[in-house]
N, CA, C and O atoms as a GROMACS GRO file, in nm:
protein
  516
    1GLN      N    1   0.777  -0.134   1.874
    1GLN     CA    2   0.675  -0.112   1.781
    1GLN      C    3   0.721  -0.088   1.625
    1GLN      O    4   0.807  -0.008   1.591
    2GLY      N    5   0.657  -0.158   1.552
    2GLY     CA    6   0.683  -0.180   1.373
    2GLY      C    7   0.667  -0.043   1.343
    2GLY      O    8   0.593   0.031   1.409
    3GLN      N    9   0.741  -0.002   1.237
    3GLN     CA   10   0.770   0.157   1.184
    3GLN      C   11   0.746   0.112   1.004
    3GLN      O   12   0.775   0.001   0.959
    4VAL      N   13   0.690   0.220   0.928
    4VAL     CA   14   0.703   0.192   0.815
    4VAL      C   15   0.747   0.341   0.733
    4VAL      O   16   0.724   0.451   0.784
    5VAL      N   17   0.802   0.327   0.624
    5VAL     CA   18   0.844   0.476   0.570
    5VAL      C   19   0.814   0.428   0.410
    5VAL      O   20   0.863   0.338   0.343
    6GLU      N   21   0.711   0.528   0.377
    6GLU     CA   22   0.665   0.513   0.213
    6GLU      C   23   0.754   0.623   0.146
    6GLU      O   24   0.820   0.717   0.191
    7SER      N   25   0.731   0.572   0.020
    7SER     CA   26   0.808   0.684  -0.090
    7SER      C   27   0.774   0.639  -0.232
    7SER      O   28   0.725   0.532  -0.269
    8GLY      N   29   0.808   0.733  -0.297
    8GLY     CA   30   0.785   0.700  -0.448
    8GLY      C   31   0.676   0.808  -0.521
    8GLY      O   32   0.668   0.840  -0.639
    9GLY      N   33   0.605   0.846  -0.418
    9GLY     CA   34   0.494   0.964  -0.474
    9GLY      C   35   0.553   1.071  -0.579
    9GLY      O   36   0.672   1.093  -0.597
   10GLY      N   37   0.444   1.134  -0.645
   10GLY     CA   38   0.484   1.231  -0.700
   10GLY      C   39   0.360   1.284  -0.775
   10GLY      O   40   0.243   1.246  -0.765
   11LEU      N   41   0.412   1.379  -0.852
   11LEU     CA   42   0.282   1.414  -0.971
   11LEU      C   43   0.300   1.369  -1.121
   11LEU      O   44   0.407   1.355  -1.181
   12VAL      N   45   0.174   1.350  -1.168
   12VAL     CA   46   0.191   1.258  -1.284
   12VAL      C   47   0.067   1.290  -1.367
   12VAL      O   48  -0.039   1.293  -1.305
   13GLN      N   49   0.063   1.315  -1.504
   13GLN     CA   50  -0.035   1.302  -1.575
   13GLN      C   51  -0.126   1.179  -1.590
   13GLN      O   52  -0.072   1.069  -1.600
   14ALA      N   53  -0.261   1.190  -1.593
   14ALA     CA   54  -0.356   1.081  -1.614
   14ALA      C   55  -0.295   0.992  -1.725
   14ALA      O   56  -0.247   1.045  -1.825
   15GLY      N   57  -0.297   0.854  -1.709
   15GLY     CA   58  -0.257   0.770  -1.783
   15GLY      C   59  -0.095   0.741  -1.761
   15GLY      O   60  -0.028   0.681  -1.845
   16GLY      N   61  -0.048   0.784  -1.656
   16GLY     CA   62   0.101   0.757  -1.635
   16GLY      C   63   0.119   0.668  -1.545
   16GLY      O   64   0.020   0.607  -1.503
   17SER      N   65   0.258   0.637  -1.488
   17SER     CA   66   0.258   0.520  -1.389
   17SER      C   67   0.354   0.597  -1.256
   17SER      O   68   0.388   0.715  -1.256
   18LEU      N   69   0.376   0.526  -1.180
   18LEU     CA   70   0.441   0.554  -1.060
   18LEU      C   71   0.458   0.433  -0.976
   18LEU      O   72   0.367   0.351  -0.966
   19ARG      N   73   0.572   0.420  -0.916
   19ARG     CA   74   0.588   0.292  -0.821
   19ARG      C   75   0.624   0.340  -0.685
   19ARG      O   76   0.713   0.416  -0.650
   20LEU      N   77   0.541   0.283  -0.623
   20LEU     CA   78   0.542   0.336  -0.458
   20LEU      C   79   0.641   0.231  -0.408
   20LEU      O   80   0.650   0.123  -0.467
   21SER      N   81   0.722   0.262  -0.290
   21SER     CA   82   0.811   0.169  -0.189
   21SER      C   83   0.756   0.192  -0.052
   21SER      O   84   0.702   0.295  -0.014
   22CYS      N   85   0.777   0.084   0.016
   22CYS     CA   86   0.756   0.082   0.172
   22CYS      C   87   0.879   0.021   0.251
   22CYS      O   88   0.909  -0.097   0.236
   23THR      N   89   0.933   0.088   0.318
   23THR     CA   90   1.044  -0.025   0.418
   23THR      C   91   0.974  -0.015   0.551
   23THR      O   92   0.916   0.083   0.596
   24ALA      N   93   0.987  -0.111   0.595
   24ALA     CA   94   0.935  -0.161   0.750
   24ALA      C   95   1.064  -0.196   0.825
   24ALA      O   96   1.172  -0.230   0.777
   25SER      N   97   1.029  -0.179   0.958
   25SER     CA   98   1.148  -0.178   1.053
   25SER      C   99   1.076  -0.212   1.192
   25SER      O  100   0.958  -0.183   1.211
   26GLY      N  101   1.157  -0.278   1.290
   26GLY     CA  102   1.069  -0.301   1.418
   26GLY      C  103   0.996  -0.405   1.423
   26GLY      O  104   0.925  -0.413   1.523
   27LEU      N  105   0.988  -0.517   1.323
   27LEU     CA  106   0.877  -0.621   1.325
   27LEU      C  107   0.953  -0.738   1.224
   27LEU      O  108   1.055  -0.719   1.158
   28ILE      N  109   0.896  -0.827   1.230
   28ILE     CA  110   0.927  -0.939   1.138
   28ILE      C  111   0.841  -0.912   1.001
   28ILE      O  112   0.729  -0.959   0.983
   29PHE      N  113   0.905  -0.835   0.913
   29PHE     CA  114   0.833  -0.820   0.794
   29PHE      C  115   0.794  -0.947   0.730
   29PHE      O  116   0.678  -0.961   0.690
   30ALA      N  117   0.884  -1.043   0.714
   30ALA     CA  118   0.835  -1.146   0.636
   30ALA      C  119   0.731  -1.219   0.666
   30ALA      O  120   0.673  -1.282   0.577
   31ALA      N  121   0.686  -1.222   0.807
   31ALA     CA  122   0.579  -1.288   0.877
   31ALA      C  123   0.452  -1.226   0.853
   31ALA      O  124   0.350  -1.280   0.896
   32TYR      N  125   0.446  -1.085   0.770
   32TYR     CA  126   0.320  -1.026   0.777
   32TYR      C  127   0.271  -1.040   0.659
   32TYR      O  128   0.352  -1.062   0.570
   33ALA      N  129   0.131  -1.034   0.624
   33ALA     CA  130   0.076  -0.976   0.503
   33ALA      C  131   0.056  -0.822   0.516
   33ALA      O  132  -0.005  -0.762   0.604
   34MET      N  133   0.129  -0.770   0.396
   34MET     CA  134   0.107  -0.624   0.387
   34MET      C  135   0.036  -0.533   0.314
   34MET      O  136   0.047  -0.558   0.194
   35GLY      N  137  -0.022  -0.453   0.332
   35GLY     CA  138  -0.112  -0.357   0.249
   35GLY      C  139  -0.060  -0.228   0.224
   35GLY      O  140   0.036  -0.170   0.274
   36TRP      N  141  -0.168  -0.183   0.111
   36TRP     CA  142  -0.125  -0.044   0.065
   36TRP      C  143  -0.280   0.011   0.109
   36TRP      O  144  -0.375  -0.068   0.105
   37PHE      N  145  -0.294   0.127   0.144
   37PHE     CA  146  -0.399   0.212   0.182
   37PHE      C  147  -0.390   0.362   0.117
   37PHE      O  148  -0.278   0.406   0.092
   38ARG      N  149  -0.507   0.444   0.089
   38ARG     CA  150  -0.501   0.532   0.063
   38ARG      C  151  -0.603   0.627   0.135
   38ARG      O  152  -0.692   0.572   0.200
   39GLN      N  153  -0.598   0.788   0.131
   39GLN     CA  154  -0.661   0.848   0.188
   39GLN      C  155  -0.657   1.000   0.127
   39GLN      O  156  -0.559   1.074   0.139
   40ALA      N  157  -0.806   1.045   0.044
   40ALA     CA  158  -0.795   1.163  -0.011
   40ALA      C  159  -0.840   1.254   0.057
   40ALA      O  160  -0.912   1.220   0.152
   41PRO      N  161  -0.817   1.387   0.037
   41PRO     CA  162  -0.864   1.484   0.111
   41PRO      C  163  -1.035   1.463   0.148
   41PRO      O  164  -1.110   1.433   0.056
   42GLY      N  165  -1.082   1.480   0.274
   42GLY     CA  166  -1.187   1.488   0.290
   42GLY      C  167  -1.276   1.351   0.310
   42GLY      O  168  -1.393   1.350   0.349
   43LYS      N  169  -1.196   1.231   0.274
   43LYS     CA  170  -1.239   1.099   0.260
   43LYS      C  171  -1.169   1.023   0.369
   43LYS      O  172  -1.068   1.062   0.426
   44GLU      N  173  -1.240   0.897   0.396
   44GLU     CA  174  -1.170   0.792   0.492
   44GLU      C  175  -1.046   0.747   0.439
   44GLU      O  176  -1.002   0.785   0.331
   45ARG      N  177  -0.996   0.677   0.504
   45ARG     CA  178  -0.876   0.577   0.459
   45ARG      C  179  -0.914   0.439   0.398
   45ARG      O  180  -0.975   0.356   0.466
   46GLU      N  181  -0.875   0.412   0.259
   46GLU     CA  182  -0.963   0.297   0.208
   46GLU      C  183  -0.832   0.202   0.163
   46GLU      O  184  -0.719   0.248   0.149
   47GLY      N  185  -0.863   0.077   0.145
   47GLY     CA  186  -0.792  -0.033   0.122
   47GLY      C  187  -0.771  -0.037  -0.028
   47GLY      O  188  -0.858  -0.023  -0.113
   48VAL      N  189  -0.640  -0.060  -0.048
   48VAL     CA  190  -0.597  -0.066  -0.212
   48VAL      C  191  -0.564  -0.197  -0.254
   48VAL      O  192  -0.610  -0.240  -0.359
   49SER      N  193  -0.467  -0.285  -0.164
   49SER     CA  194  -0.432  -0.373  -0.204
   49SER      C  195  -0.358  -0.471  -0.085
   49SER      O  196  -0.311  -0.418   0.016
   50CYS      N  197  -0.352  -0.602  -0.104
   50CYS     CA  198  -0.289  -0.690   0.011
   50CYS      C  199  -0.231  -0.775  -0.049
   50CYS      O  200  -0.272  -0.821  -0.156
   51ILE      N  201  -0.106  -0.819   0.020
   51ILE     CA  202  -0.016  -0.915  -0.048
   51ILE      C  203   0.008  -1.012   0.103
   51ILE      O  204   0.029  -0.961   0.213
   52GLY      N  205   0.000  -1.148   0.077
   52GLY     CA  206   0.028  -1.226   0.188
   52GLY      C  207   0.177  -1.243   0.234
   52GLY      O  208   0.260  -1.194   0.158
   53TRP      N  209   0.225  -1.306   0.352
   53TRP     CA  210   0.364  -1.319   0.397
   53TRP      C  211   0.450  -1.390   0.263
   53TRP      O  212   0.570  -1.360   0.261
   54ARG      N  213   0.412  -1.459   0.178
   54ARG     CA  214   0.495  -1.523   0.117
   54ARG      C  215   0.480  -1.470  -0.053
   54ARG      O  216   0.539  -1.522  -0.148
   55GLY      N  217   0.397  -1.370  -0.060
   55GLY     CA  218   0.389  -1.290  -0.188
   55GLY      C  219   0.306  -1.338  -0.279
   55GLY      O  220   0.308  -1.292  -0.393
   56GLY      N  221   0.214  -1.444  -0.241
   56GLY     CA  222   0.105  -1.523  -0.344
   56GLY      C  223  -0.008  -1.446  -0.325
   56GLY      O  224  -0.024  -1.369  -0.231
   57SER      N  225  -0.100  -1.472  -0.434
   57SER     CA  226  -0.224  -1.441  -0.410
   57SER      C  227  -0.286  -1.288  -0.363
   57SER      O  228  -0.367  -1.270  -0.272
   58PRO      N  229  -0.229  -1.190  -0.444
   58PRO     CA  230  -0.269  -1.070  -0.394
   58PRO      C  231  -0.400  -1.036  -0.406
   58PRO      O  232  -0.483  -1.095  -0.475
   59TYR      N  233  -0.420  -0.925  -0.328
   59TYR     CA  234  -0.580  -0.862  -0.351
   59TYR      C  235  -0.587  -0.741  -0.365
   59TYR      O  236  -0.507  -0.671  -0.304
   60TYR      N  237  -0.682  -0.684  -0.445
   60TYR     CA  238  -0.712  -0.569  -0.487
   60TYR      C  239  -0.833  -0.509  -0.475
   60TYR      O  240  -0.933  -0.579  -0.489
   61SER      N  241  -0.847  -0.358  -0.445
   61SER     CA  242  -0.983  -0.310  -0.464
   61SER      C  243  -1.040  -0.282  -0.603
   61SER      O  244  -0.970  -0.234  -0.692
   62GLU      N  245  -1.158  -0.310  -0.619
   62GLU     CA  246  -1.217  -0.297  -0.754
   62GLU      C  247  -1.182  -0.167  -0.799
   62GLU      O  248  -1.172  -0.157  -0.921
   63SER      N  249  -1.165  -0.091  -0.750
   63SER     CA  250  -1.128   0.062  -0.835
   63SER      C  251  -0.980   0.051  -0.879
   63SER      O  252  -0.948   0.130  -0.968
   64VAL      N  253  -0.890  -0.027  -0.837
   64VAL     CA  254  -0.752  -0.024  -0.899
   64VAL      C  255  -0.736  -0.172  -0.966
   64VAL      O  256  -0.643  -0.175  -1.047
   65LYS      N  257  -0.789  -0.266  -0.954
   65LYS     CA  258  -0.788  -0.387  -1.000
   65LYS      C  259  -0.736  -0.402  -1.143
   65LYS      O  260  -0.820  -0.356  -1.219
   66GLY      N  261  -0.632  -0.446  -1.206
   66GLY     CA  262  -0.608  -0.460  -1.336
   66GLY      C  263  -0.518  -0.310  -1.372
   66GLY      O  264  -0.482  -0.287  -1.487
   67ARG      N  265  -0.491  -0.222  -1.265
   67ARG     CA  266  -0.388  -0.127  -1.310
   67ARG      C  267  -0.277  -0.130  -1.186
   67ARG      O  268  -0.162  -0.091  -1.209
   68PHE      N  269  -0.308  -0.171  -1.073
   68PHE     CA  270  -0.220  -0.189  -0.973
   68PHE      C  271  -0.150  -0.304  -0.978
   68PHE      O  272  -0.207  -0.397  -1.034
   69THR      N  273  -0.039  -0.324  -0.934
   69THR     CA  274   0.042  -0.441  -0.896
   69THR      C  275   0.115  -0.425  -0.767
   69THR      O  276   0.209  -0.346  -0.756
   70ILE      N  277   0.068  -0.509  -0.660
   70ILE     CA  278   0.173  -0.507  -0.524
   70ILE      C  279   0.263  -0.628  -0.557
   70ILE      O  280   0.250  -0.717  -0.641
   71SER      N  281   0.361  -0.602  -0.460
   71SER     CA  282   0.496  -0.725  -0.474
   71SER      C  283   0.551  -0.672  -0.342
   71SER      O  284   0.509  -0.573  -0.281
   72ARG      N  285   0.668  -0.769  -0.302
   72ARG     CA  286   0.730  -0.739  -0.184
   72ARG      C  287   0.862  -0.822  -0.181
   72ARG      O  288   0.869  -0.932  -0.237
   73ASP      N  289   0.959  -0.770  -0.119
   73ASP     CA  290   1.077  -0.850  -0.128
   73ASP      C  291   1.115  -0.865   0.030
   73ASP      O  292   1.154  -0.771   0.100
   74ASN      N  293   1.100  -0.973   0.065
   74ASN     CA  294   1.112  -0.988   0.212
   74ASN      C  295   1.282  -0.989   0.260
   74ASN      O  296   1.323  -0.946   0.368
   75ALA      N  297   1.349  -1.036   0.173
   75ALA     CA  298   1.501  -0.991   0.188
   75ALA      C  299   1.553  -0.847   0.236
   75ALA      O  300   1.645  -0.820   0.313
   76LYS      N  301   1.486  -0.780   0.181
   76LYS     CA  302   1.491  -0.599   0.186
   76LYS      C  303   1.389  -0.538   0.271
   76LYS      O  304   1.381  -0.416   0.272
   77ASN      N  305   1.295  -0.620   0.355
   77ASN     CA  306   1.200  -0.548   0.399
   77ASN      C  307   1.115  -0.455   0.327
   77ASN      O  308   1.083  -0.352   0.386
   78SER      N  309   1.081  -0.472   0.230
   78SER     CA  310   1.031  -0.373   0.141
   78SER      C  311   0.905  -0.438   0.060
   78SER      O  312   0.911  -0.547   0.002
   79LEU      N  313   0.786  -0.349   0.065
   79LEU     CA  314   0.677  -0.352  -0.036
   79LEU      C  315   0.681  -0.272  -0.132
   79LEU      O  316   0.740  -0.165  -0.121
   80TYR      N  317   0.633  -0.302  -0.221
   80TYR     CA  318   0.595  -0.204  -0.374
   80TYR      C  319   0.442  -0.217  -0.407
   80TYR      O  320   0.361  -0.309  -0.397
   81LEU      N  321   0.434  -0.084  -0.451
   81LEU     CA  322   0.326  -0.082  -0.570
   81LEU      C  323   0.325  -0.030  -0.695
   81LEU      O  324   0.342   0.092  -0.697
   82GLN      N  325   0.311  -0.080  -0.799
   82GLN     CA  326   0.334  -0.051  -0.939
   82GLN      C  327   0.206   0.008  -0.992
   82GLN      O  328   0.116  -0.065  -1.035
   83MET      N  329   0.198   0.147  -0.988
   83MET     CA  330   0.056   0.200  -1.028
   83MET      C  331   0.069   0.246  -1.207
   83MET      O  332   0.148   0.332  -1.248
   84ASN      N  333  -0.014   0.180  -1.282
   84ASN     CA  334  -0.015   0.228  -1.409
   84ASN      C  335  -0.147   0.280  -1.452
   84ASN      O  336  -0.233   0.260  -1.367
   85SER      N  337  -0.185   0.337  -1.553
   85SER     CA  338  -0.291   0.400  -1.589
   85SER      C  339  -0.330   0.483  -1.513
   85SER      O  340  -0.453   0.492  -1.520
   86LEU      N  341  -0.276   0.566  -1.425
   86LEU     CA  342  -0.326   0.650  -1.323
   86LEU      C  343  -0.452   0.734  -1.372
   86LEU      O  344  -0.453   0.787  -1.482
   87LYS      N  345  -0.547   0.741  -1.294
   87LYS     CA  346  -0.662   0.817  -1.305
   87LYS      C  347  -0.652   0.962  -1.224
   87LYS      O  348  -0.548   0.969  -1.159
   88PRO      N  349  -0.719   1.055  -1.217
   88PRO     CA  350  -0.728   1.156  -1.133
   88PRO      C  351  -0.789   1.120  -0.978
   88PRO      O  352  -0.756   1.187  -0.880
   89GLU      N  353  -0.862   1.029  -0.971
   89GLU     CA  354  -0.939   0.985  -0.869
   89GLU      C  355  -0.830   0.904  -0.797
   89GLU      O  356  -0.848   0.892  -0.676
   90ASP      N  357  -0.732   0.852  -0.841
   90ASP     CA  358  -0.625   0.774  -0.771
   90ASP      C  359  -0.540   0.890  -0.677
   90ASP      O  360  -0.465   0.846  -0.590
   91ALA      N  361  -0.549   0.988  -0.690
   91ALA     CA  362  -0.486   1.111  -0.630
   91ALA      C  363  -0.518   1.100  -0.473
   91ALA      O  364  -0.632   1.122  -0.433
   92ALA      N  365  -0.414   1.067  -0.385
   92ALA     CA  366  -0.410   1.064  -0.261
   92ALA      C  367  -0.293   1.043  -0.189
   92ALA      O  368  -0.188   1.032  -0.253
   93MET      N  369  -0.290   1.034  -0.053
   93MET     CA  370  -0.164   1.021   0.033
   93MET      C  371  -0.171   0.861   0.046
   93MET      O  372  -0.271   0.816   0.102
   94TYR      N  373  -0.085   0.781   0.004
   94TYR     CA  374  -0.053   0.637   0.000
   94TYR      C  375   0.017   0.581   0.146
   94TYR      O  376   0.114   0.642   0.192
   95TYR      N  377  -0.029   0.482   0.202
   95TYR     CA  378   0.040   0.443   0.299
   95TYR      C  379   0.043   0.282   0.292
   95TYR      O  380  -0.024   0.208   0.219
   96CYS      N  381   0.139   0.248   0.389
   96CYS     CA  382   0.141   0.089   0.374
   96CYS      C  383   0.130   0.046   0.535
   96CYS      O  384   0.142   0.124   0.630
   97ALA      N  385   0.105  -0.085   0.543
   97ALA     CA  386   0.084  -0.115   0.698
   97ALA      C  387   0.096  -0.289   0.700
   97ALA      O  388   0.040  -0.357   0.615
   98PRO      N  389   0.152  -0.328   0.775
   98PRO     CA  390   0.136  -0.464   0.825
   98PRO      C  391  -0.006  -0.510   0.890
   98PRO      O  392  -0.044  -0.477   1.003
   99ILE      N  393  -0.072  -0.586   0.805
   99ILE     CA  394  -0.189  -0.608   0.838
   99ILE      C  395  -0.235  -0.718   0.925
   99ILE      O  396  -0.334  -0.705   0.997
  100ALA      N  397  -0.165  -0.822   0.918
  100ALA     CA  398  -0.175  -0.947   0.996
  100ALA      C  399  -0.065  -1.055   0.970
  100ALA      O  400  -0.020  -1.073   0.857
  101VAL      N  401  -0.025  -1.122   1.072
  101VAL     CA  402   0.047  -1.243   1.038
  101VAL      C  403  -0.014  -1.351   0.935
  101VAL      O  404  -0.130  -1.394   0.933
  102GLY      N  405   0.079  -1.379   0.863
  102GLY     CA  406   0.045  -1.476   0.743
  102GLY      C  407  -0.027  -1.443   0.633
  102GLY      O  408   0.039  -1.375   0.554
  103ASP      N  409  -0.148  -1.468   0.597
  103ASP     CA  410  -0.229  -1.436   0.470
  103ASP      C  411  -0.290  -1.328   0.485
  103ASP      O  412  -0.303  -1.285   0.600
  104CYS      N  413  -0.348  -1.249   0.369
  104CYS     CA  414  -0.440  -1.143   0.395
  104CYS      C  415  -0.572  -1.187   0.457
  104CYS      O  416  -0.632  -1.278   0.400
  105PRO      N  417  -0.616  -1.143   0.548
  105PRO     CA  418  -0.731  -1.180   0.627
  105PRO      C  419  -0.879  -1.116   0.520
  105PRO      O  420  -0.875  -1.023   0.440
  106GLY      N  421  -0.964  -1.178   0.546
  106GLY     CA  422  -1.073  -1.133   0.473
  106GLY      C  423  -1.104  -1.019   0.487
  106GLY      O  424  -1.171  -0.965   0.400
  107SER      N  425  -1.068  -0.956   0.590
  107SER     CA  426  -1.119  -0.807   0.635
  107SER      C  427  -1.000  -0.725   0.603
  107SER      O  428  -0.986  -0.616   0.660
  108TRP      N  429  -0.919  -0.767   0.522
  108TRP     CA  430  -0.810  -0.661   0.513
  108TRP      C  431  -0.836  -0.513   0.452
  108TRP      O  432  -0.763  -0.415   0.469
  109ILE      N  433  -0.950  -0.516   0.381
  109ILE     CA  434  -0.961  -0.378   0.331
  109ILE      C  435  -1.019  -0.294   0.419
  109ILE      O  436  -1.026  -0.176   0.384
  110THR      N  437  -1.062  -0.324   0.526
  110THR     CA  438  -1.121  -0.248   0.649
  110THR      C  439  -1.005  -0.227   0.728
  110THR      O  440  -1.033  -0.137   0.807
  111PHE      N  441  -0.896  -0.263   0.745
  111PHE     CA  442  -0.805  -0.238   0.819
  111PHE      C  443  -0.776  -0.087   0.865
  111PHE      O  444  -0.762   0.009   0.789
  112THR      N  445  -0.769  -0.086   1.017
  112THR     CA  446  -0.748   0.058   1.047
  112THR      C  447  -0.628   0.087   1.125
  112THR      O  448  -0.588   0.200   1.152
  113GLY      N  449  -0.560  -0.048   1.168
  113GLY     CA  450  -0.442   0.006   1.229
  113GLY      C  451  -0.450  -0.107   1.342
  113GLY      O  452  -0.549  -0.179   1.361
  114ALA      N  453  -0.328  -0.111   1.415
  114ALA     CA  454  -0.321  -0.198   1.514
  114ALA      C  455  -0.220  -0.158   1.612
  114ALA      O  456  -0.152  -0.059   1.584
  115ARG      N  457  -0.198  -0.228   1.739
  115ARG     CA  458  -0.114  -0.182   1.850
  115ARG      C  459   0.034  -0.184   1.829
  115ARG      O  460   0.115  -0.108   1.882
  116TYR      N  461   0.067  -0.313   1.713
  116TYR     CA  462   0.197  -0.340   1.712
  116TYR      C  463   0.292  -0.257   1.593
  116TYR      O  464   0.410  -0.282   1.570
  117PHE      N  465   0.210  -0.156   1.527
  117PHE     CA  466   0.281  -0.067   1.449
  117PHE      C  467   0.225   0.085   1.432
  117PHE      O  468   0.104   0.097   1.449
  118ALA      N  469   0.291   0.189   1.405
  118ALA     CA  470   0.275   0.298   1.399
  118ALA      C  471   0.246   0.363   1.221
  118ALA      O  472   0.331   0.357   1.133
  119TRP      N  473   0.136   0.410   1.207
  119TRP     CA  474   0.116   0.459   1.050
  119TRP      C  475   0.240   0.543   1.034
  119TRP      O  476   0.279   0.620   1.122
  120GLY      N  477   0.302   0.523   0.910
  120GLY     CA  478   0.396   0.620   0.841
  120GLY      C  479   0.345   0.768   0.808
  120GLY      O  480   0.231   0.802   0.840
  121GLN      N  481   0.414   0.838   0.756
  121GLN     CA  482   0.366   0.968   0.693
  121GLN      C  483   0.304   0.978   0.556
  121GLN      O  484   0.240   1.076   0.517
  122GLY      N  485   0.322   0.895   0.503
  122GLY     CA  486   0.254   0.845   0.383
  122GLY      C  487   0.339   0.877   0.279
  122GLY      O  488   0.451   0.920   0.307
  123THR      N  489   0.292   0.859   0.120
  123THR     CA  490   0.361   0.927   0.012
  123THR      C  491   0.235   0.997  -0.083
  123THR      O  492   0.130   0.938  -0.110
  124GLN      N  493   0.261   1.109  -0.119
  124GLN     CA  494   0.139   1.166  -0.197
  124GLN      C  495   0.155   1.143  -0.328
  124GLN      O  496   0.267   1.143  -0.380
  125VAL      N  497   0.048   1.122  -0.391
  125VAL     CA  498   0.039   1.072  -0.514
  125VAL      C  499  -0.058   1.180  -0.586
  125VAL      O  500  -0.174   1.177  -0.543
  126THR      N  501  -0.036   1.261  -0.674
  126THR     CA  502  -0.101   1.382  -0.782
  126THR      C  503  -0.122   1.342  -0.878
  126THR      O  504  -0.032   1.288  -0.944
  127VAL      N  505  -0.240   1.351  -0.922
  127VAL     CA  506  -0.252   1.288  -1.090
  127VAL      C  507  -0.352   1.407  -1.162
  127VAL      O  508  -0.468   1.428  -1.125
  128SER      N  509  -0.290   1.473  -1.262
  128SER     CA  510  -0.317   1.587  -1.321
  128SER      C  511  -0.409   1.514  -1.463
  128SER      O  512  -0.366   1.423  -1.533
  129SER      N  513  -0.528   1.575  -1.477
  129SER     CA  514  -0.587   1.550  -1.594
  129SER      C  515  -0.560   1.604  -1.707
  129SER      O  516  -0.622   1.572  -1.808
   0.00000   0.00000   0.00000
């Protein structure tokens, strides 16, 4: 079963930046579209961004479009999320996940999990106003 480990979260002032990282193991990372998700207290987990197996044509939720940038390094089995112009409403636990083999599916933003991997512990992002 695939496993992921997220890192890079922290406390930042509104308007600041953070770069999250995710390392995957137990699966062929380069074959999967990868995504970032987040969950704030009392809310459901929501999709933030998705990037296809070759790194092209990333997708973003409307709430982060223009501020966040997703990227990947298949040689390092790693996924990244550069977050700029952070807002208090971006505060959440952030998770990464292998969504599907190949490109991002049309349903990526509603992905809730799969048998072939286990959700990691996430990395906490806190934004002070």
